[in-house]
C-alpha positions as CSV (number, residue, x, y, z in Angstrom):
1,M,66.2,80.6,-25.8
2,I,70.0,81.7,-25.6
3,E,69.1,83.7,-28.8
4,V,65.7,85.4,-26.9
5,I,68.0,86.3,-23.9
6,G,70.6,87.8,-26.0
7,V,68.2,90.1,-27.8
8,L,66.6,91.2,-24.4
9,A,70.2,91.9,-23.4
10,V,70.7,94.1,-26.3
11,I,67.4,95.8,-25.8
12,M,68.0,96.6,-22.1
13,I,71.5,98.0,-22.9
14,L,69.8,100.1,-25.7
15,A,67.4,101.4,-23.4
16,M,69.7,102.2,-20.4
17,A,71.6,104.4,-23.1
18,V,68.6,106.2,-24.6
19,T,66.8,106.7,-21.3
20,P,69.2,109.6,-20.1
21,S,69.0,111.5,-23.2
22,L,65.2,111.0,-23.6
23,L,64.9,112.2,-19.9
24,A,67.2,115.3,-20.7
25,V,64.8,116.0,-23.6
26,L,61.5,115.8,-21.9
27,D,63.0,117.8,-18.9
28,K,64.1,120.6,-21.4
29,A,60.7,120.5,-23.0
30,N,58.9,120.9,-19.7
31,K,61.1,123.7,-18.4
32,D,60.4,125.5,-21.8
33,N,56.7,125.2,-21.6
34,E,56.7,126.3,-18.0
35,A,58.5,129.5,-19.0
36,L,55.8,130.0,-21.4
37,A,53.1,129.4,-19.0
38,L,54.7,131.8,-16.6
39,Q,55.0,134.5,-19.3
40,Q,51.1,134.1,-19.9
41,I,50.5,134.3,-16.4
42,A,52.5,137.6,-15.8
43,A,50.6,138.8,-19.0
44,G,47.1,138.1,-17.2
45,L,48.0,139.4,-14.0
46,Q,48.8,142.8,-15.7
47,G,45.5,142.6,-17.5
48,Y,43.9,141.9,-14.3
49,I,45.4,144.8,-12.6
50,T,45.3,147.6,-15.5
51,G,41.7,146.4,-16.9
52,T,43.1,146.3,-20.2
53,N,43.0,142.7,-21.3
54,F,40.1,140.9,-19.1
55,A,38.7,137.9,-20.8
56,N,35.5,138.0,-18.5
57,G,34.4,140.9,-20.0
58,T,33.1,142.6,-16.8
59,S,34.5,145.5,-15.1
60,Y,37.7,147.3,-14.3
61,T,39.5,145.8,-11.5
62,R,42.2,148.6,-10.5
63,A,43.9,146.4,-7.8
64,I,46.9,144.1,-7.3
65,P,46.0,141.0,-5.7
66,G,48.2,139.5,-2.8
67,P,49.4,135.9,-2.2
68,N,46.0,134.8,-1.2
69,G,44.3,135.9,-4.2
70,W,46.4,136.2,-7.2
71,M,45.5,132.7,-8.6
72,S,41.8,133.2,-8.8
73,A,42.5,136.6,-10.1
74,V,45.0,135.5,-13.1
75,A,42.3,132.5,-13.7
76,G,39.7,135.0,-14.1
77,E,41.5,136.9,-16.6
78,L,42.9,134.4,-18.6
79,G,39.9,131.8,-18.5
80,W,42.0,129.1,-17.1
81,L,41.1,126.7,-14.0
82,V,42.5,127.9,-11.0
83,A,44.4,124.7,-10.7
84,N,46.1,125.4,-14.0
85,V,47.5,128.7,-12.3
86,S,48.3,127.1,-9.1
87,T,50.1,124.1,-10.2
88,N,52.8,123.4,-12.9
89,V,52.9,120.4,-15.3
90,P,54.9,118.5,-13.0
91,G,52.4,118.8,-10.5
92,N,54.4,121.5,-8.0
93,P,52.5,124.3,-6.5
94,R,53.6,127.8,-8.0
95,T,54.2,130.4,-5.4
96,Y,53.6,134.3,-5.4
97,I,56.3,136.2,-3.2
98,P,55.8,140.0,-3.0
99,D,59.2,141.8,-2.1
100,P,59.1,141.9,1.6
101,L,60.0,146.0,1.1
102,L,57.1,146.6,-1.0
103,S,55.1,149.5,-0.6
104,I,52.2,151.0,-2.4
105,G,50.9,154.2,-0.6
106,G,52.2,153.2,2.5
107,G,50.7,149.5,2.3
108,G,51.5,146.2,1.0
109,L,49.2,143.7,-1.2
110,P,46.6,143.4,-1.9
111,Y,46.4,146.9,-3.2
112,T,43.0,148.3,-4.4
113,Q,43.0,151.9,-6.0
114,T,40.7,154.4,-4.7
115,V,39.9,157.9,-5.8
116,A,42.8,159.1,-3.9
117,G,45.3,157.1,-5.7
118,A,48.8,156.3,-4.2
119,A,50.6,159.4,-2.8
120,S,53.5,160.6,-4.6
121,R,56.9,158.9,-3.9
122,T,55.0,156.2,-1.8
123,I,55.6,153.3,-4.7
124,T,58.8,151.4,-3.7
125,N,60.0,147.8,-4.4
126,A,56.5,147.2,-6.1
127,R,57.3,143.6,-7.4
128,V,56.8,140.0,-6.9
129,L,58.5,136.8,-7.7
130,I,56.3,133.8,-8.9
131,L,58.4,130.6,-8.4
132,S,57.7,127.3,-10.2
133,P,59.7,124.5,-9.1
134,M,60.3,121.6,-11.5
135,N,61.5,119.5,-8.5
136,T,62.6,121.7,-6.0
137,S,62.5,125.6,-5.4
138,P,64.9,128.2,-3.6
139,A,63.8,129.3,-0.2
140,V,63.1,133.1,-0.6
141,T,63.5,135.3,2.4
142,P,63.4,138.8,3.3
143,A,67.5,138.7,3.5
144,N,67.9,137.0,-0.2
145,F,64.8,138.4,-2.1
146,S,67.0,140.8,-4.0
147,N,69.4,138.2,-4.9
148,V,66.8,135.8,-6.2
149,W,65.2,138.7,-8.2
150,N,68.9,139.9,-9.7
151,S,69.9,136.2,-10.1
152,A,70.6,134.6,-13.7
153,D,68.1,132.2,-14.8
154,T,70.8,129.4,-14.6
155,A,71.5,130.3,-10.7
156,Y,68.3,128.0,-10.2
157,P,68.3,125.3,-13.0
158,N,65.3,123.2,-11.2
159,T,63.1,126.5,-10.8
160,K,61.6,128.6,-13.2
161,I,61.2,132.1,-12.1
162,Q,58.8,134.9,-13.4
163,R,59.6,138.5,-12.1
164,V,56.7,140.9,-12.4
165,D,57.5,144.7,-11.6
166,F,54.4,146.5,-11.0
167,T,56.2,150.1,-10.9
168,P,55.8,150.8,-14.6
169,L,51.8,150.3,-14.4
170,F,51.5,153.6,-12.4
171,V,51.4,157.0,-13.9
172,Q,51.3,160.3,-12.3
173,L,48.3,162.5,-12.3
174,T,48.2,166.5,-10.8
175,L,45.2,168.5,-10.8
176,N,45.7,172.1,-10.1
177,N,43.0,174.6,-8.8
178,S,44.3,177.7,-10.5
179,S,41.6,180.0,-9.5
180,Y,38.7,178.3,-7.3
181,A,35.4,179.9,-7.0
182,P,32.8,178.7,-4.6
183,L,29.9,178.9,-7.1
184,L,31.9,177.7,-9.9
185,P,33.3,174.3,-8.7
186,G,35.3,171.7,-10.5
187,Y,35.0,168.0,-10.0
188,Y,36.7,164.9,-11.0
189,A,36.1,161.1,-11.0
190,I,38.1,158.0,-11.1
191,D,36.7,155.2,-12.9
192,G,33.3,156.6,-12.0
193,S,30.1,158.8,-13.0
194,P,31.1,162.5,-13.8
195,G,31.1,164.9,-11.0
196,T,31.6,162.6,-8.0
197,T,34.6,164.2,-6.3
198,P,34.9,168.1,-5.8
199,L,38.4,169.6,-6.2
200,L,39.9,170.7,-3.1
201,P,39.3,174.5,-2.9
202,G,42.1,177.3,-3.0
203,P,43.9,178.9,-5.4
204,N,47.1,176.8,-6.5
205,N,45.9,173.7,-4.4
206,N,47.6,170.9,-6.1
207,F,46.3,167.3,-6.4
208,T,49.3,164.8,-7.1
209,A,48.8,161.0,-6.9
210,Y,49.6,157.6,-8.9
211,F,47.2,155.7,-10.8
212,L,47.2,152.4,-12.4
213,Q,47.4,152.7,-16.3
214,G,43.9,152.4,-18.0
215,T,42.4,154.3,-15.3
216,V,39.5,156.6,-16.5
217,L,39.6,160.1,-15.3
218,T,36.6,162.3,-15.9
219,L,36.8,165.9,-15.4
220,T,33.5,168.1,-14.9
221,N,33.3,171.4,-15.8
222,A,31.1,174.0,-13.7
223,D,28.4,173.9,-16.5
224,G,27.9,170.2,-16.0
225,S,29.9,169.3,-19.3
226,F,32.9,166.7,-19.1
227,Q,35.8,165.1,-20.5
228,N,37.2,161.7,-20.3
229,Q,40.8,160.7,-20.0
230,V,42.5,157.4,-20.4
231,L,45.3,157.5,-17.9
232,N,48.5,155.9,-19.9
233,E,51.2,158.3,-19.3
234,N,52.1,161.1,-16.9
235,C,49.7,164.2,-17.2
236,S,48.3,167.4,-15.4
237,F,45.3,169.6,-15.8
238,F,44.1,172.7,-14.1
239,F,40.7,174.3,-13.3
240,E,40.2,177.8,-13.9
241,N,36.9,180.0,-14.9
242,G,34.9,177.0,-14.3
243,A,36.4,174.7,-16.9
244,W,39.4,172.2,-16.8
245,H,42.2,172.9,-19.1
246,G,45.0,170.7,-20.8
247,T,45.4,168.1,-23.4
248,F,43.2,165.5,-23.7
249,F,44.1,162.3,-25.4
250,L,41.9,159.1,-25.6
251,S,44.6,156.9,-26.6
252,T,45.2,153.1,-25.8
253,P,47.9,151.6,-24.3
254,G,50.6,151.5,-26.7
255,Q,49.1,153.7,-29.0
256,A,51.1,156.6,-30.5
257,H,49.3,159.9,-30.6
258,G,48.5,160.9,-34.3
259,P,46.8,163.9,-36.1
260,L,43.4,163.4,-34.3
261,D,45.2,164.0,-30.9
262,L,47.0,167.2,-32.3
263,E,43.5,168.5,-33.3
264,A,42.1,167.6,-29.9
265,A,44.9,169.4,-28.2
266,C,44.6,172.5,-30.2
267,E,40.9,172.6,-29.7
268,A,41.3,172.6,-25.9
269,F,44.2,175.1,-26.1
270,M,41.6,177.4,-28.2
271,A,39.0,176.9,-25.7
272,V,41.1,178.6,-22.9
273,G,40.2,182.0,-24.4
274,T,42.2,184.0,-22.1
275,R,44.6,186.4,-23.2
276,Q,48.2,186.9,-22.1
277,N,50.4,190.1,-22.6
278,G,48.2,190.8,-25.7
279,V,48.5,187.4,-27.0
280,T,45.6,185.1,-27.7
281,P,45.4,181.4,-28.0
282,A,44.4,181.9,-31.7
283,M,47.7,183.7,-32.3
284,V,49.8,181.0,-31.0
285,T,48.0,178.4,-33.1
286,N,48.3,180.6,-36.2
287,A,52.1,181.1,-35.3
288,L,52.4,177.3,-35.1
289,I,50.5,176.6,-38.3
290,S,52.7,179.0,-40.3
291,Y,55.7,177.5,-39.0
292,L,54.5,174.0,-39.9
293,S,53.0,175.0,-43.5
294,S,56.5,176.7,-44.2
295,Y,58.4,173.8,-43.2
296,M,56.1,171.4,-45.5
297,Y,56.6,173.9,-48.3
298,Y,60.5,173.9,-47.8
299,A,60.2,169.9,-47.6
300,T,58.5,169.7,-51.0
301,N,60.1,172.4,-52.9
302,G,63.2,173.6,-50.9
303,S,66.7,173.4,-52.5
304,G,69.1,173.7,-49.6
305,F,69.7,175.6,-46.5
306,Q,70.5,178.6,-48.2
307,S,67.2,179.0,-50.5
308,N,64.6,181.4,-49.8
309,N,62.2,178.7,-48.6
310,W,64.5,177.7,-45.7
311,A,64.7,181.6,-44.6
312,G,60.9,181.6,-44.5
313,V,61.2,178.3,-42.3
314,V,63.6,180.2,-39.8
315,N,61.6,183.2,-39.9
316,N,58.3,181.2,-38.9
317,Q,60.0,179.6,-36.2
318,V,61.4,182.5,-34.7
319,N,58.1,184.2,-34.8
320,M,56.3,181.2,-33.3
321,A,58.8,181.0,-30.4
322,A,58.5,184.7,-29.6
323,T,54.6,184.5,-29.5
324,L,54.7,181.3,-27.3
325,K,57.0,182.9,-25.0
326,T,55.0,186.0,-24.9
327,Y,52.1,184.2,-24.1
328,L,53.8,181.9,-21.5
329,T,55.1,185.0,-19.5
330,P,53.3,186.1,-16.8
331,N,51.5,189.1,-16.7
């Protein structure tokens, strides 16, 4: 009996010694897993907003949810249960807190994009905190939101914090009516069918606004033809003589422009068909081709900057710059 008591005493001593270490290991594992879960939630939130990563395969959203709708939005995007978004592994609720100074187009969250977009300079403090307490959570007030946002992760050891900034998700679009003619109207559409919104009348009447990345812009010419543009970076187009002009790139997010994009830009430029100061788009394009061709020849066969091959590159570069300058100089 005495031996049994002794063994139990040893077991209890060992358990008391091991338990704190074991709890610390489990606590760290829970926090690491929660950090990964919050990253997935942030990615799902961005996918819901831009419509570039939706799991349900339905339609583009183009909206930023507010505190009452973010859980179902993320759950639908990731294919999770709403409960798995709203509650962390320890069973504590996650909270979604917009910056008190947030403004998108003059309003707060939720934000739903329209054909008008968000007016210039009206996107400020477009960010939210997602707090996931492991046992306790910091109280976020209008006075200390920025302090929590800028804090180090070690400042709140019992809470995992995910910071989500929406500002980089917006790109600027400018549409310019260079020469409006009532019988040759231009139209544009935002995530809609071609020809749904007329361009504002009047020469040099600009329309500038911010739209969410992934938005599909449709520009319709006077003859009914149209061109789609995926808005992933700042861009501008102008309407002149019954047609839209500019560089149309159909790249996807994160995709670098390649030879096909250059070809599309060249074709759009050649389609302008107007002559400036005696220089046509074809003359500008030929000057560019001559410069690129001479440089490729030099790169393959050149023998230094003093060679005749390099001199040909310089001459073609000077000619290209002069041709382009003449074309761009107003008549």
